[in-house]
C-alpha positions as a LaTeX table, in Angstrom:
\begin{tabular}{lrrr}
\hline
Residue & $x$ (\AA) & $y$ (\AA) & $z$ (\AA) \\
\hline
Met1 & $-19.71$ & 13.79 & $-5.54$ \\
Ser2 & $-17.77$ & 11.95 & $-3.02$ \\
Asn3 & $-14.87$ & 9.03 & $-3.90$ \\
Ser4 & $-13.50$ & 6.77 & $-2.09$ \\
Tyr5 & $-10.27$ & 5.21 & $-3.00$ \\
Thr6 & $-8.43$ & 1.71 & $-1.77$ \\
Val7 & $-5.34$ & 1.12 & $-1.11$ \\
Lys8 & $-3.99$ & $-2.55$ & $-0.41$ \\
Ile9 & $-0.70$ & $-3.78$ & 0.47 \\
Ala10 & $-0.12$ & $-7.49$ & 0.06 \\
Cys11 & 2.68 & $-9.62$ & 0.37 \\
Ser12 & 3.42 & $-11.73$ & $-2.93$ \\
Cys13 & 1.39 & $-14.76$ & $-1.13$ \\
Gly14 & $-1.63$ & $-12.80$ & $-0.88$ \\
Ser15 & $-1.61$ & $-11.96$ & 2.44 \\
Glu16 & $-2.60$ & $-8.55$ & 3.98 \\
Gln17 & $-1.25$ & $-9.21$ & 7.36 \\
Phe18 & 2.35 & $-7.86$ & 8.53 \\
Ser19 & 4.03 & $-7.85$ & 11.85 \\
Ser20 & 7.14 & $-6.04$ & 13.02 \\
Asn21 & 8.95 & $-5.70$ & 16.22 \\
Gly22 & 8.60 & $-1.82$ & 17.64 \\
Glu23 & 7.19 & 1.40 & 16.04 \\
Arg24 & 6.80 & 1.51 & 12.58 \\
Glu25 & 9.41 & 3.93 & 10.91 \\
Ala26 & 11.04 & 3.67 & 7.10 \\
Asp27 & 13.37 & 1.42 & 8.05 \\
Thr28 & 11.24 & $-0.95$ & 10.51 \\
Val29 & 11.40 & $-4.64$ & 9.00 \\
Met30 & 7.73 & $-6.30$ & 8.37 \\
Thr31 & 7.00 & $-9.43$ & 8.03 \\
Cys32 & 4.40 & $-11.33$ & 6.33 \\
Val33 & 2.20 & $-13.21$ & 9.12 \\
Lys34 & 1.52 & $-16.01$ & 6.24 \\
Cys35 & 4.82 & $-16.87$ & 4.48 \\
Gly36 & 7.49 & $-14.53$ & 6.81 \\
Ala37 & 8.80 & $-12.78$ & 3.63 \\
Thr38 & 10.00 & $-9.50$ & 4.83 \\
Gly39 & 10.36 & $-5.74$ & 3.74 \\
Lys40 & 10.65 & $-2.54$ & 5.19 \\
Tyr41 & 7.67 & $-0.43$ & 6.40 \\
Gly42 & 9.22 & 2.43 & 4.18 \\
Asp43 & 8.82 & 0.47 & 0.95 \\
Met44 & 5.45 & $-0.46$ & 1.65 \\
Met45 & 4.41 & 3.03 & 2.11 \\
Glu46 & 5.76 & 4.08 & $-1.35$ \\
Gln47 & 3.89 & 1.05 & $-2.86$ \\
Ala48 & 0.90 & 2.90 & $-1.04$ \\
Lys49 & 1.82 & 6.39 & $-2.39$ \\
Lys50 & 2.19 & 4.86 & $-6.04$ \\
Gln51 & $-1.45$ & 3.52 & $-5.86$ \\
Ile52 & $-3.23$ & 6.51 & $-4.40$ \\
Thr53 & $-1.57$ & 8.39 & $-7.09$ \\
Gln54 & $-2.52$ & 6.34 & $-9.87$ \\
Gln55 & $-6.34$ & 6.49 & $-8.34$ \\
Tyr56 & $-6.26$ & 10.37 & $-8.28$ \\
Ala57 & $-4.80$ & 10.30 & $-11.98$ \\
Asp58 & $-7.70$ & 7.82 & $-13.25$ \\
Ala59 & $-10.19$ & 9.82 & $-11.12$ \\
Ile60 & $-9.31$ & 12.95 & $-13.29$ \\
Gly61 & $-9.01$ & 11.52 & $-16.55$ \\
Lys62 & $-12.59$ & 10.44 & $-15.97$ \\
Met63 & $-13.54$ & 13.73 & $-15.11$ \\
Phe64 & $-12.26$ & 15.44 & $-18.07$ \\
Lys65 & $-14.01$ & 12.52 & $-20.40$ \\
Lys66 & $-17.53$ & 13.54 & $-19.15$ \\
\hline
\end{tabular}
């Protein structure tokens, strides 16, 4: 059985579109193209890791409920 997982990185304004200057590294500043809010790429990737970890935990929990 194959599962797929979705990771959504979005600004507080709801936009999922970001821009940056230069190569994306942990300290690269990302800017929301809709509202101009900024954040670090590394922080965004940490949020993505948390989403993935939660999705795996949920999937494992469902496997043992069967």
